[in-house]
C-alpha positions as CSV (number, residue, x, y, z in Angstrom):
1,X,5.2,-0.4,-12.0
2,X,2.4,0.7,-9.7
3,X,-1.2,0.5,-10.9
4,X,-2.9,3.7,-12.1
5,X,-5.2,3.7,-9.1
6,X,-2.1,4.0,-6.7
7,X,-1.3,7.3,-8.4
8,X,-4.9,8.5,-7.9
9,X,-4.9,7.4,-4.2
10,X,-1.5,9.1,-3.6
11,X,-2.9,12.3,-5.1
12,X,-5.8,12.3,-2.9
13,X,-3.9,11.3,0.2
14,X,-2.1,14.7,-0.2
15,X,-5.4,16.3,0.9
16,X,-4.7,14.9,4.5
17,X,-2.9,18.1,5.3
18,X,-5.6,20.2,4.0
19,X,-8.3,21.8,6.1
20,X,-11.0,19.0,6.3
21,X,-13.7,21.7,6.1
22,X,-12.5,22.3,2.5
23,X,-12.8,18.7,1.3
24,X,-15.6,17.2,-0.5
25,X,-16.8,14.0,1.1
26,X,-18.0,10.8,-0.4
27,X,-17.1,7.1,-0.8
28,X,-14.4,5.0,-2.2
29,X,-15.7,1.9,-3.7
30,X,-12.6,-0.3,-3.2
31,X,-14.0,-3.3,-5.4
32,X,-14.4,-1.0,-8.5
33,X,-11.8,1.5,-7.4
34,X,-13.9,4.4,-8.0
35,X,-14.7,7.6,-6.0
36,X,-18.4,8.3,-5.3
37,X,-19.8,11.6,-4.4
38,X,-20.2,14.0,-3.1
39,X,-22.4,12.3,-0.5
40,X,-24.1,13.5,2.9
41,X,-23.0,12.3,6.2
42,X,-26.1,10.0,6.6
43,X,-25.2,8.4,3.3
44,X,-21.7,7.8,4.0
45,X,-22.6,6.3,7.5
46,X,-25.1,4.0,5.9
47,X,-22.8,2.8,3.1
48,X,-19.6,2.2,5.0
49,X,-21.2,-0.6,6.8
50,X,-19.9,-2.6,3.8
51,X,-16.3,-3.6,4.2
52,X,-15.5,-2.7,0.6
53,X,-16.6,0.9,1.1
54,X,-15.0,3.7,2.9
55,X,-15.4,7.5,3.5
56,X,-13.0,9.5,1.5
57,X,-12.3,13.2,1.3
58,X,-11.1,14.9,-2.0
59,X,-10.0,18.2,-2.8
60,X,-13.0,18.9,-5.3
61,X,-16.0,17.5,-6.6
62,X,-14.3,16.9,-10.0
63,X,-12.2,14.2,-8.2
64,X,-15.2,11.8,-8.0
65,X,-15.8,9.2,-10.6
66,X,-19.5,9.0,-10.4
67,X,-22.5,10.3,-8.3
68,X,-24.0,8.5,-5.6
69,X,-27.2,7.9,-7.7
70,X,-25.1,6.5,-10.7
71,X,-23.1,4.2,-8.1
72,X,-26.4,2.8,-6.6
73,X,-27.9,2.2,-10.1
74,X,-24.9,0.5,-11.7
75,X,-22.2,-0.6,-9.0
76,X,-23.6,-0.9,-5.5
77,X,-25.2,-4.4,-5.8
78,X,-21.7,-5.8,-7.2
79,X,-19.7,-4.3,-4.3
80,X,-22.1,-5.9,-1.9
81,X,-22.0,-9.3,-3.5
82,X,-18.1,-9.1,-3.7
83,X,-18.0,-8.3,0.0
84,X,-19.8,-11.6,0.7
85,X,-17.4,-13.7,-1.4
86,X,-14.0,-14.7,-0.2
87,X,-11.2,-12.9,-2.0
88,X,-9.2,-15.5,-3.8
89,X,-7.1,-12.9,-5.6
90,X,-4.2,-13.2,-2.9
91,X,-4.4,-17.0,-2.2
92,X,-1.0,-18.3,-2.3
93,X,-1.9,-21.6,-3.7
94,X,-2.6,-20.0,-7.1
95,X,1.1,-19.6,-7.6
96,X,2.5,-21.9,-10.2
97,X,5.9,-23.7,-10.2
98,X,8.6,-24.3,-7.6
99,X,8.5,-21.4,-5.1
100,X,12.1,-21.9,-4.0
101,X,13.3,-21.4,-7.7
102,X,11.0,-18.4,-7.9
103,X,12.5,-16.9,-4.8
104,X,16.1,-17.5,-6.0
105,X,15.3,-15.7,-9.2
106,X,13.8,-12.8,-7.6
107,X,16.6,-12.3,-5.3
108,X,19.2,-12.5,-8.1
109,X,17.2,-10.4,-10.8
110,X,14.6,-8.5,-8.7
111,X,10.8,-8.5,-9.4
112,X,8.8,-7.0,-12.1
113,X,9.1,-3.2,-12.6
114,X,12.3,-2.8,-10.5
115,X,10.6,-4.0,-7.4
116,X,12.6,-6.2,-4.9
117,X,12.6,-8.2,-1.9
118,X,14.9,-7.2,0.9
119,X,15.7,-8.8,4.2
120,X,15.4,-6.4,7.3
121,X,15.9,-7.0,11.1
122,X,12.0,-7.4,11.4
123,X,11.8,-9.9,8.4
124,X,11.3,-9.5,4.6
125,X,9.9,-6.6,2.8
126,X,8.9,-5.7,-0.7
127,X,10.4,-2.5,-2.2
128,X,9.7,-0.7,-5.2
129,X,12.0,1.6,-7.2
130,X,11.0,4.8,-5.4
131,X,11.5,3.2,-2.1
132,X,7.9,2.7,-1.4
133,X,6.9,-0.6,0.5
134,X,4.0,-3.0,0.1
135,X,1.8,-2.2,3.2
136,X,-1.5,-4.2,2.2
137,X,-1.6,-7.2,0.0
138,X,-5.5,-7.4,-0.6
139,X,-5.6,-3.7,-1.5
140,X,-2.2,-3.6,-3.1
141,X,-1.3,-0.5,-1.2
142,X,2.1,0.9,-1.0
143,X,3.6,3.4,1.4
144,X,6.4,5.9,0.9
145,X,9.2,5.1,3.2
146,X,9.2,2.6,6.1
147,X,8.4,4.9,8.9
148,X,4.7,5.4,8.7
149,X,3.3,4.6,12.0
150,X,-0.3,4.4,10.7
151,X,0.5,2.1,7.8
152,X,3.8,0.4,8.1
153,X,5.4,-1.9,5.6
154,X,4.3,-5.6,5.7
155,X,7.1,-7.8,7.2
156,X,7.3,-11.4,6.2
157,X,8.9,-14.2,8.1
158,X,10.5,-15.8,5.0
159,X,11.3,-14.7,1.6
160,X,8.9,-17.2,0.3
161,X,6.0,-15.6,2.2
162,X,7.1,-12.2,0.8
163,X,7.1,-13.5,-2.9
164,X,3.7,-15.1,-2.4
165,X,2.3,-11.9,-0.9
166,X,3.7,-9.9,-3.8
167,X,2.3,-12.2,-6.4
168,X,-1.2,-11.9,-4.8
169,X,-0.9,-8.1,-4.7
170,X,-0.1,-8.0,-8.3
171,X,-3.0,-10.1,-9.1
172,X,-5.3,-7.9,-6.8
173,X,-4.1,-4.7,-8.6
174,X,-4.6,-6.0,-12.1
175,X,-8.0,-7.3,-11.1
176,X,-9.1,-4.0,-9.6
177,X,-7.9,-2.1,-12.5
178,X,-9.9,-4.3,-14.8
179,X,-13.1,-3.7,-12.7
180,X,-12.5,-0.1,-12.8
181,X,-12.3,0.1,-16.5
182,X,-15.4,-2.1,-16.8
183,X,-17.1,0.1,-14.2
184,X,-16.2,3.4,-15.9
185,X,-17.3,2.1,-19.4
186,X,-20.5,0.9,-17.8
187,X,-21.0,4.5,-16.5
188,X,-20.4,5.8,-20.0
189,X,-16.8,7.2,-19.1
190,X,-14.3,5.0,-21.1
191,X,-11.7,7.7,-20.8
192,X,-11.9,7.3,-16.9
193,X,-13.8,10.5,-16.2
């Protein structure tokens, strides 16, 4: 099962085909998984100097989780602190148990939620039940199909490396979902809006 923020991201990626002039522009706070805006170009340029903040275009102002003013008051400092800290979420040394046994079980029974590891010519990949592929471990990003040139699936040299990456990705997604819930509650939006 993919985390809820993946569904939000996929819905907003559909705007790529839209005329960019019709989009509302703002920021994506990837640490808290919130969309901030709308923002003017100068604000976007200033804030995207942080490696955890990106420019994003959405189809309407209602797609933003908070205003820039709310974000600067409640969340901005935490994002900048997080950017200065190493991300231990995806550290493979945090996996418990015998990795060889875990790989054997994963190959026989699959991974959580119908996900699976597959051997390809280029190496091992992680695939979900909709034939989406793990493309970024730290951000827990999945891509539909295996032919996206801009964001191809990740290939791993060994099944062990693929499993460790998958476990790190799952931890990253869980922590991001928790930070999102806490951020929205802090903004007075416990229902997600």
